[in-house]
KOLLOTI-364932 format. One line per 3 residues: number of its first residue (from 1); their letters; for each residue x, y, z of N, C-alpha, C. Coordinates in steps of 0.2 Angstrom, whole numbers, padded with zeros to 4 digits. Layout:
% residues N
NUM> A> X Y Z X Y Z X Y Z ~ ...
//
This chain:
% residues 163
1> AFY> -0239 -0230 -0156 -0245 -0230 -0153 -0246 -0237 -0149 ~ -0243 -0242 -0152 -0244 -0249 -0149 -0240 -0249 -0142 ~ -0234 -0245 -0142 -0230 -0245 -0136 -0234 -0242 -0130
4> TAG> -0237 -0236 -0132 -0240 -0232 -0126 -0247 -0235 -0124 ~ -0250 -0239 -0129 -0256 -0242 -0127 -0255 -0249 -0123 ~ -0248 -0251 -0123 -0247 -0257 -0119 -0248 -0263 -0123
7> RWV> -0249 -0263 -0130 -0250 -0268 -0134 -0243 -0271 -0136 ~ -0240 -0275 -0132 -0234 -0277 -0133 -0233 -0282 -0139 ~ -0237 -0286 -0140 -0237 -0291 -0146 -0236 -0287 -0153
10> FFG> -0241 -0282 -0153 -0241 -0278 -0159 -0235 -0273 -0160 ~ -0233 -0271 -0154 -0227 -0267 -0154 -0221 -0271 -0156 ~ -0220 -0277 -0153 -0214 -0281 -0155 -0215 -0283 -0163
13> LSL> -0220 -0284 -0165 -0221 -0286 -0173 -0219 -0280 -0177 ~ -0222 -0274 -0175 -0220 -0268 -0178 -0213 -0266 -0178 ~ -0209 -0267 -0172 -0202 -0266 -0172 -0199 -0271 -0176
16> SII> -0201 -0278 -0177 -0198 -0283 -0181 -0198 -0281 -0188 ~ -0204 -0278 -0190 -0205 -0276 -0197 -0200 -0271 -0199 ~ -0199 -0266 -0194 -0194 -0260 -0196 -0187 -0263 -0196
19> LLA> -0185 -0267 -0191 -0179 -0270 -0192 -0177 -0274 -0198 ~ -0182 -0278 -0200 -0182 -0282 -0206 -0181 -0277 -0212 ~ -0184 -0271 -0212 -0184 -0267 -0218 -0177 -0264 -0218
22> LLS> -0174 -0262 -0212 -0167 -0259 -0212 -0162 -0264 -0214 ~ -0163 -0270 -0212 -0158 -0275 -0214 -0159 -0276 -0222 ~ -0165 -0276 -0224 -0165 -0277 -0232 -0162 -0271 -0235
25> YTL> -0163 -0265 -0233 -0160 -0260 -0237 -0152 -0260 -0237 ~ -0150 -0262 -0231 -0142 -0262 -0230 -0140 -0268 -0234 ~ -0143 -0274 -0234 -0141 -0279 -0238 -0141 -0278 -0246
28> AFE> -0147 -0275 -0248 -0147 -0273 -0255 -0142 -0268 -0257 ~ -0140 -0263 -0253 -0135 -0259 -0255 -0128 -0262 -0255 ~ -0127 -0267 -0251 -0121 -0270 -0251 -0120 -0275 -0257
31> IRF> -0126 -0278 -0258 -0126 -0283 -0264 -0125 -0279 -0271 ~ -0128 -0273 -0271 -0128 -0269 -0277 -0122 -0265 -0278 ~ -0119 -0262 -0273 -0114 -0257 -0274 -0107 -0259 -0271
34> VQP> -0107 -0264 -0266 -0101 -0265 -0263 -0098 -0272 -0265 ~ -0092 -0273 -0266 -0089 -0279 -0267 -0083 -0280 -0262 ~ -0085 -0283 -0256 -0080 -0283 -0251 -0075 -0289 -0253
37> DTL> -0069 -0288 -0251 -0064 -0293 -0252 -0064 -0299 -0247 ~ -0066 -0297 -0241 -0066 -0301 -0235 -0072 -0301 -0231 ~ -0073 -0306 -0227 -0079 -0306 -0223 -0079 -0300 -0218
40> CEA> -0073 -0299 -0215 -0072 -0293 -0211 -0074 -0287 -0214 ~ -0072 -0286 -0220 -0074 -0279 -0224 -0082 -0279 -0225 ~ -0085 -0285 -0226 -0092 -0285 -0228 -0096 -0283 -0221
43> VTV> -0094 -0286 -0216 -0097 -0285 -0209 -0096 -0277 -0207 ~ -0090 -0275 -0208 -0088 -0268 -0207 -0093 -0263 -0211 ~ -0093 -0264 -0217 -0097 -0260 -0221 -0105 -0260 -0219
46> FAT> -0107 -0267 -0218 -0114 -0267 -0215 -0115 -0264 -0209 ~ -0110 -0264 -0204 -0111 -0261 -0198 -0111 -0253 -0199 ~ -0107 -0251 -0203 -0107 -0244 -0205 -0113 -0241 -0208
49> LFP> -0116 -0245 -0212 -0122 -0242 -0216 -0128 -0243 -0212 ~ -0129 -0248 -0208 -0135 -0250 -0204 -0138 -0244 -0201 ~ -0134 -0239 -0197 -0138 -0234 -0194 -0141 -0229 -0199
52> ISP> -0138 -0228 -0205 -0141 -0223 -0210 -0145 -0227 -0215 ~ -0147 -0233 -0214 -0151 -0237 -0219 -0157 -0234 -0221 ~ -0161 -0230 -0217 -0167 -0227 -0220 -0166 -0223 -0226
55> LIP> -0160 -0220 -0226 -0158 -0216 -0232 -0156 -0220 -0238 ~ -0155 -0226 -0238 -0152 -0230 -0243 -0157 -0230 -0249 ~ -0164 -0230 -0249 -0168 -0230 -0255 -0166 -0224 -0259
58> FFF> -0165 -0218 -0256 -0163 -0212 -0259 -0157 -0213 -0263 ~ -0152 -0216 -0260 -0146 -0217 -0263 -0147 -0221 -0269 ~ -0151 -0227 -0269 -0152 -0231 -0275 -0155 -0226 -0281
61> YFA> -0159 -0222 -0279 -0162 -0217 -0284 -0157 -0213 -0287 ~ -0153 -0209 -0283 -0149 -0204 -0286 -0142 -0208 -0289 ~ -0141 -0214 -0287 -0135 -0217 -0290 -0137 -0219 -0297
64> GEK> -0143 -0219 -0299 -0145 -0221 -0305 -0143 -0216 -0310 ~ -0141 -0210 -0308 -0138 -0204 -0312 -0131 -0205 -0312 ~ -0128 -0209 -0317 -0121 -0211 -0317 -0116 -0205 -0317
67> EGR> -0118 -0199 -0319 -0114 -0193 -0318 -0116 -0188 -0313 ~ -0120 -0190 -0309 -0123 -0186 -0304 -0118 -0184 -0298 ~ -0119 -0179 -0294 -0115 -0177 -0289 -0114 -0182 -0284
70> LVR> -0119 -0185 -0282 -0119 -0190 -0277 -0114 -0196 -0279 ~ -0115 -0198 -0285 -0110 -0204 -0287 -0103 -0201 -0287 ~ -0101 -0195 -0289 -0095 -0193 -0289 -0092 -0192 -0281
73> ATK> -0096 -0189 -0277 -0095 -0188 -0270 -0094 -0195 -0267 ~ -0098 -0200 -0268 -0097 -0206 -0265 -0091 -0210 -0267 ~ -0089 -0209 -0273 -0083 -0212 -0276 -0077 -0209 -0272
76> ECC> -0077 -0203 -0271 -0071 -0199 -0268 -0071 -0200 -0261 ~ -0076 -0201 -0257 -0076 -0201 -0250 -0076 -0208 -0246 ~ -0079 -0213 -0250 -0080 -0219 -0247 -0073 -0223 -0246
79> WFD> -0072 -0226 -0240 -0066 -0230 -0238 -0067 -0237 -0241 ~ -0072 -0239 -0244 -0073 -0245 -0247 -0074 -0244 -0255 ~ -0073 -0249 -0259 -0074 -0248 -0266 -0081 -0248 -0268
82> MYM> -0083 -0244 -0272 -0090 -0243 -0274 -0091 -0246 -0281 ~ -0095 -0251 -0282 -0096 -0253 -0289 -0102 -0250 -0292 ~ -0101 -0245 -0296 -0106 -0241 -0299 -0107 -0242 -0306
85> EDW> -0105 -0248 -0309 -0106 -0249 -0316 -0113 -0251 -0318 ~ -0115 -0250 -0324 -0122 -0251 -0326 -0122 -0259 -0327 ~ -0126 -0262 -0323 -0127 -0269 -0323 -0133 -0271 -0327
88> SYD> -0137 -0267 -0329 -0143 -0269 -0332 -0144 -0269 -0340 ~ -0139 -0266 -0343 -0140 -0265 -0350 -0137 -0271 -0354 ~ -0140 -0273 -0359 -0138 -0278 -0363 -0139 -0275 -0370
91> GNM> -0134 -0276 -0374 -0134 -0273 -0381 -0139 -0276 -0385 ~ -0142 -0281 -0384 -0148 -0284 -0388 -0155 -0282 -0386 ~ -0156 -0278 -0381 -0162 -0277 -0379 -0165 -0270 -0382
94> SAL> -0171 -0269 -0382 -0174 -0263 -0385 -0172 -0257 -0381 ~ -0173 -0251 -0383 -0172 -0245 -0380 -0177 -0244 -0374 ~ -0183 -0246 -0375 -0188 -0246 -0370 -0187 -0251 -0365
97> KAF> -0185 -0257 -0366 -0184 -0262 -0361 -0178 -0259 -0357 ~ -0173 -0257 -0360 -0167 -0254 -0356 -0169 -0248 -0352 ~ -0173 -0244 -0354 -0176 -0238 -0350 -0179 -0241 -0344
100> MIE> -0184 -0246 -0345 -0188 -0248 -0339 -0183 -0252 -0334 ~ -0178 -0255 -0336 -0174 -0259 -0332 -0170 -0254 -0328 ~ -0168 -0248 -0331 -0164 -0243 -0328 -0169 -0240 -0322
103> KLA> -0175 -0239 -0324 -0180 -0236 -0319 -0181 -0241 -0313 ~ -0181 -0247 -0315 -0182 -0252 -0309 -0176 -0252 -0305 ~ -0170 -0251 -0308 -0164 -0251 -0304 -0164 -0244 -0299
106> KHI> -0166 -0239 -0302 -0167 -0233 -0298 -0172 -0233 -0292 ~ -0177 -0237 -0293 -0183 -0237 -0289 -0183 -0243 -0284 ~ -0178 -0247 -0285 -0177 -0254 -0281 -0178 -0252 -0273
109> GFI> -0174 -0247 -0271 -0175 -0245 -0264 -0182 -0244 -0261 ~ -0185 -0240 -0265 -0192 -0238 -0264 -0197 -0244 -0264 ~ -0195 -0249 -0269 -0199 -0255 -0270 -0198 -0259 -0264
112> LEA> -0192 -0260 -0262 -0191 -0264 -0255 -0194 -0261 -0250 ~ -0194 -0254 -0249 -0198 -0251 -0244 -0205 -0252 -0244 ~ -0208 -0253 -0250 -0215 -0254 -0250 -0217 -0261 -0248
115> LVE> -0213 -0266 -0251 -0214 -0273 -0250 -0212 -0275 -0242 ~ -0207 -0273 -0240 -0204 -0275 -0233 -0207 -0271 -0227 ~ -0209 -0265 -0228 -0211 -0261 -0223 -0218 -0258 -0223
118> AFP> -0219 -0255 -0229 -0226 -0252 -0229 -0232 -0257 -0229 ~ -0231 -0262 -0233 -0237 -0267 -0234 -0238 -0270 -0227 ~ -0232 -0273 -0224 -0233 -0277 -0218 -0236 -0272 -0212
121> QAI> -0234 -0266 -0212 -0236 -0261 -0207 -0243 -0260 -0208 ~ -0246 -0259 -0214 -0253 -0258 -0215 -0257 -0264 -0213 ~ -0255 -0270 -0215 -0258 -0276 -0213 -0258 -0276 -0205
124> LQM> -0253 -0275 -0202 -0253 -0275 -0195 -0257 -0270 -0191 ~ -0258 -0264 -0194 -0262 -0259 -0192 -0269 -0261 -0193 ~ -0271 -0264 -0198 -0278 -0266 -0200 -0280 -0272 -0195
127> IAI> -0275 -0276 -0193 -0277 -0282 -0189 -0278 -0279 -0182 ~ -0274 -0274 -0180 -0275 -0271 -0173 -0281 -0267 -0173 ~ -0284 -0264 -0178 -0290 -0261 -0178 -0296 -0266 -0177
130> VVY> -0295 -0271 -0181 -0300 -0277 -0180 -0300 -0280 -0173 ~ -0294 -0281 -0170 -0294 -0285 -0164 -0296 -0280 -0158 ~ -0294 -0274 -0158 -0296 -0270 -0153 -0302 -0265 -0154
133> KEA> -0305 -0266 -0160 -0311 -0262 -0162 -0310 -0254 -0160 ~ -0304 -0252 -0162 -0302 -0245 -0161 -0299 -0242 -0167 ~ -0303 -0239 -0171 -0301 -0235 -0177 -0301 -0228 -0176
136> NIL> -0295 -0225 -0176 -0294 -0218 -0176 -0292 -0215 -0183 ~ -0292 -0209 -0183 -0291 -0206 -0190 -0284 -0206 -0192 ~ -0279 -0206 -0187 -0272 -0207 -0188 -0270 -0213 -0191
139> AII> -0273 -0219 -0188 -0272 -0225 -0190 -0275 -0226 -0197 ~ -0280 -0224 -0199 -0283 -0224 -0206 -0279 -0221 -0211 ~ -0277 -0215 -0209 -0273 -0211 -0214 -0266 -0215 -0215
142> SIM> -0263 -0217 -0209 -0257 -0221 -0210 -0258 -0227 -0215 ~ -0263 -0231 -0214 -0264 -0237 -0218 -0265 -0234 -0225 ~ -0269 -0229 -0227 -0270 -0227 -0233 -0263 -0224 -0237
145> ISL> -0259 -0221 -0233 -0253 -0219 -0236 -0248 -0225 -0237 ~ -0248 -0230 -0233 -0244 -0236 -0234 -0247 -0240 -0240 ~ -0253 -0240 -0241 -0256 -0244 -0247 -0255 -0240 -0253
148> LSV> -0255 -0233 -0253 -0254 -0229 -0259 -0246 -0230 -0261 ~ -0242 -0230 -0256 -0235 -0232 -0257 -0234 -0238 -0261 ~ -0237 -0243 -0258 -0237 -0250 -0261 -0239 -0250 -0268
151> ASK> -0245 -0247 -0269 -0248 -0246 -0276 -0244 -0243 -0281 ~ -0241 -0237 -0279 -0236 -0233 -0283 -0230 -0237 -0285 ~ -0227 -0241 -0281 -0221 -0244 -0282 -0223 -0251 -0286
154> SLV> -0228 -0254 -0285 -0230 -0260 -0289 -0231 -0258 -0296 ~ -0233 -0252 -0298 -0234 -0249 -0304 -0228 -0249 -0308 ~ -0222 -0247 -0305 -0216 -0247 -0308 -0214 -0254 -0309
157> FSV> -0215 -0258 -0304 -0213 -0265 -0304 -0216 -0269 -0310 ~ -0223 -0268 -0311 -0227 -0272 -0316 -0225 -0269 -0323 ~ -0224 -0263 -0324 -0223 -0260 -0330 -0216 -0263 -0333
160> TFA> -0211 -0263 -0328 -0205 -0265 -0330 -0205 -0272 -0333 ~ -0208 -0277 -0330 -0208 -0284 -0332 -0213 -0286 -0337 ~ -0218 -0281 -0339 -0222 -0282 -0344 -0219 -0281 -0351
163> I> -0214 -0277 -0351 -0210 -0276 -0357 -0205 -0281 -0359
//
């Protein structure tokens, strides 16, 4: 909507937020699942994953199922080594804490989405409404969905660290 209305500053900021989100998804994936041997391999993996980075939060979620079909298929078809080991479990922690850390690991992609994309976009839309004094129903619904996304992800995040 910013582009069609000729609001170039808001369009540029919105585009920057989306690019930052895509970069964060790709980097989080590479840090969590890929252990490249060389810089060239790291750049190649990054360039390969960047176009499909909006799907990466789903991969984080389904990769939490250690014996799931997605994990097996990824190990079989990827040209780079996938590190799928459980990195969160410590033998000294309680079962509840281990469960919550596992949930955090599964939801980290969606938490990133909420923090890096949904929340900044909601703030940007609210600023645009105030500056231009134009509130339409689509913008209000979009803001509400973004804030609901942030609230639901912050619940997972807060419960995990409270334990």
